[in-house]
N, C-alpha and C positions, 0 to 999 in steps of 0.2 A: 559419557552418559547422555543419551538422547533426551530431548525435552519431553516432559510429561504434559499431555493435553487433556484437560478436563472439560467436557462439553455435554450439552443437552441434559444437564442435571444441576439441581441446587443442593443435592445431598452428596457431599464429599468430605474428606478429612485429610489434611496434610499431616505427615508424621513427624515433622520437626518445625521449629519456629521459622518464620518467613520474613523476607523483606519484600513489601508489596508496592508495585507501581500501579496506580489506578488511572485509567483514561480511555478515550475512544480509540486513540492510536491510528486514526485514518491518515494515511500518508507516511506514517513513521518518520516525521520530519525532524529537524534539529532539536526542537523542544521535546519531542517524544524521546529522542535518543538520549537527551540529558537525563530523563527519568530512568531509562534503562541502565545507563552508566552508574547511576546512584545505587540501584539495587544490586548490580553486579559487584560494586565495591563492598557491599555488605556480606558477600559470600565468605569473605575471610573471617567473619565472625561465626560462621557455621550456619548462616541463615540461607534458606532456599530463595533464590532470586525468582520472584513470582510476579507475573503480569496478570492483572485483573481487568477484563474488558467485557463488553456485552456482545453476544453473537449477532445482534442487530442493533444499529445505532438508535438512540431515542428518537432522533429526527425521522429516520425511516419508519420506525414503529408507529409514530404518531402522524404519519402521512406526509412527511417532508422529503428532504433530499434522500434519494435511494441509491444513487450512483456513488461508488467508492473510489478513492484514490488508490487504495491497496485492497485487494480481495482477501478473503480469509486465508486462502492458500498462500498468497504472497506474504501476508503478515506472519504466518507460521514459520515460513522459511527464514524471514528476516530475524525474528526473535531467536530462533535456534542458532543462527549464525552469530548472533550477538552474545550468546552464552546464557540465555534464560533457562532456568530449571523447570519451571511450571508455568503453563499458560492456562488460565481459566477463562473460557468463553461462556460467560454466564447467560442463561436464557433470558431474553427480553420478552415478557408476555404480560398479560393483564394482572396476574398475581404478583410477579416480581416488581412490576412498575408501581404497584401500590404498597410495597414494603415500607414501613415507617423507617426513617433514617436511623433512629436509635437502635431499632431491631437489626438493621443491616450491620451496624458497627458491632453490636453484641454477638449476634449469631454467626455472621459470615466472616467478618474480619478477625474478631477475637477468638471465637471458638473453632470454626472450621479451618481458617487459614493460619491460626496461631501467630498472628502478626506481631513482630517485634519492632518493625520499622515500616512506616508507610510514607510514600511520597506521591505528590500530585501537583498539577499546575493550578494557577489561581482561578481558573474557570471550572474547577471541579464541582460537579453536582451529582447527587445520588439519592435514591429513595423516593418516596411519594412526592409528586410535584417537584422533584429535583431539589427538595429542601435541604438535603444533606450537603455540607460544605466543609471547608478546611477548619473553620471555627468549631464545628461539631466534633470533628476528629480530635482536635486539640483538647476539647472539653473532657473527652473520655480517655485521654492518653494515660493518665495516672491510674485510673480505675482498672484499665485493662492491660496495663504494663507494656505499652508500646511508645515509641517516639514517632513524631510526625514532622515531616519537613515540607514546606511549601517551596516549590521550585519556580522561580520567576520566568516569565516569558523570555525566550531567546530572541535577540534582536539581530537583524541582518540589514545593513545599510540604513539604520535608523528606523526600521519598521519591524513590528512584532511578527514573529513567525506563527502562523496558525493554519489549520487545515483549510479554513475558509479562504485564506489568501492564496494558498497553493492551488486550491480548486479554481479560483478566479483566473490565475495565471494559465493553468492548463486549458481552461475553456476558451481563453483568448489566443491560445497557441504560443504563449510566451514561455518557451521551454527553458530558456536560460534563467529567467526569474524563478521558475519552479525549481530548477536544479539548485539554485542558491539557498532556497529554504529547505530543500530535502537533503542537501549535502551530497547529492548525486543526481544524475539525470532521471527524469520521469521515465518509468519503464512499464512495459506490457509483457506479461509472460504467457506462455502457452506451449502447446505441442504442435510441431509442424505437420500440416495436413496436406493432402493432395488437392490441388486446385485444378484449373482447366489446362494447366501446363502451357499456356500461351507464351509465357516468358521463355520457356525452354525452346519453343518452336521458332521464336524470333531471335534466338541467340542471347537472350537476357534472362537466364534462369533465376527464379526467386524462391524464397522460403515463405510459405503462407501459413499464418496462424489466425485462429478465430478467438478473439478475446472473450472472457467470461461476460455474461450478460449484465452484471452489475458493475463492471469496470468503467470508470469515467475516461472517455477518450477526448483528445483534443480535436480541433476542427478538422474536417476531412481535408486531406492534402498530402503533399510530399515533404518529407523531413529527412535531414541528414541524421544518421543514426549509428549506433554500434550494436552488435549482436554478441551476446555472451552465451557460450554453450560448452559444457565439459571443461570449464576453467580456461577456455580459449576465448579470445576477443577478436572480432572482425569488424572492420569499418563497413558501413553499409549506407543505403539510401532506401527509405521506406515510404510506402503509400498507405495512408490510413483512410479507409472509406469503403465504397461498394463498387469500384471499377466500372463506372457508367458507360465507357466505350464498348466494353465486351460483355456486360451483364445487365439484365433488367432487374436483378435481385437487389433488395434494400439491405441484405445481410452485410454487416460490417466485418471487415477483415484488416489485417496488417500484413502487407506483402513487402518483403525486403530483398533487395539485390545486395549480395555480399561481394566486396572487393577481395581479391587474393584468396578466394576459396574455391577448392575443387572437391566435389564429393556429393554425398546424398544426406540430407538432414531429415528426411521423412521419418516421423515418429519420435524425433528428438525433442526434448524440452529446451526451449530457448528463452532468453530474456532480450527484448528489444528496447534499447535505451534511445529515446528521441532527443536529439541534441539541439536542433534548430529547425524552424519552419522554413521551407523553401518556396512553395507555391501552393495555391488551392487545387483541389481535385477538379478536373474539368473533363467534359465529354468531347472527344475528337470525332472528325468525320469518318475515320476508319482506322484500321490497324496500322497502316503505313504512317499516318500522321501521328498516331500514338507512339509508334516505334521511333520516329524522329525526335519527339519530345523526350522520350525516355533516354535516348542517347545524349541529349543535352543535359538532362538531370544527372546522369551518371558522370559526365565530364565535370559538371559543377561540383558534384560530391567529391571527386578526386582532388579538385582544387581546394575545397573546404578542408 
């Protein structure tokens, strides 16, 4: 059964009792995965494994951080792969942001979601001014006949895993640190597009994708990488940036040379996993200098 997605509406009705995980789920890191595993475990009781999140983060809505570790499309794919039954992408707007927390519990969780089990992390907040929290959920548990579980922060090497910490690691190009908190390498997904075909002309063909505009990218530069497509995995080396040697455009792209691959990926959906930073993006004197550096990068990637 494919995952049901409820979006762009506050008026919906689940048709059976549900196990609900509430959160922002930016990054779908190890802490978020713990919440998902909890609701998946409740499916054996006949509950719908339901993820409740907002279509826009509160931070972005109120003018803060707008870049995301995982785009909406990426989240949907991850949740479905993990076995989620229902994904609710609740609208974040002036009206919903002003919902009284008690009304949120009564109307949305108890009535529309028919919640039997609710789990969330310790930093949960919902409703007007973010006043709703775990204590409020617990207060209404008996009245609305659900149980609520607070899931502690997951620790990695003595540090709490959080979207903020993952974001910091990605911004600094610390891809191994990000991967430890995510449980897998930080990735960028998209469809392979036609570029200027310079790589093909100089004997180093690459797969070129344009990330979604709200995707958080690491520092411009060259990264050791892996590319996943059609359940196949290829080793690669990727450039994140705007290719200053051959383009005056500021448009960001991710261009990847794949090892041991022969074929055409144009139009294919791929996932580029960034494993480790190699060097910053730089502008060369010309194509020959660029070609020489790319050859060094490719050799270094093979060694890696």
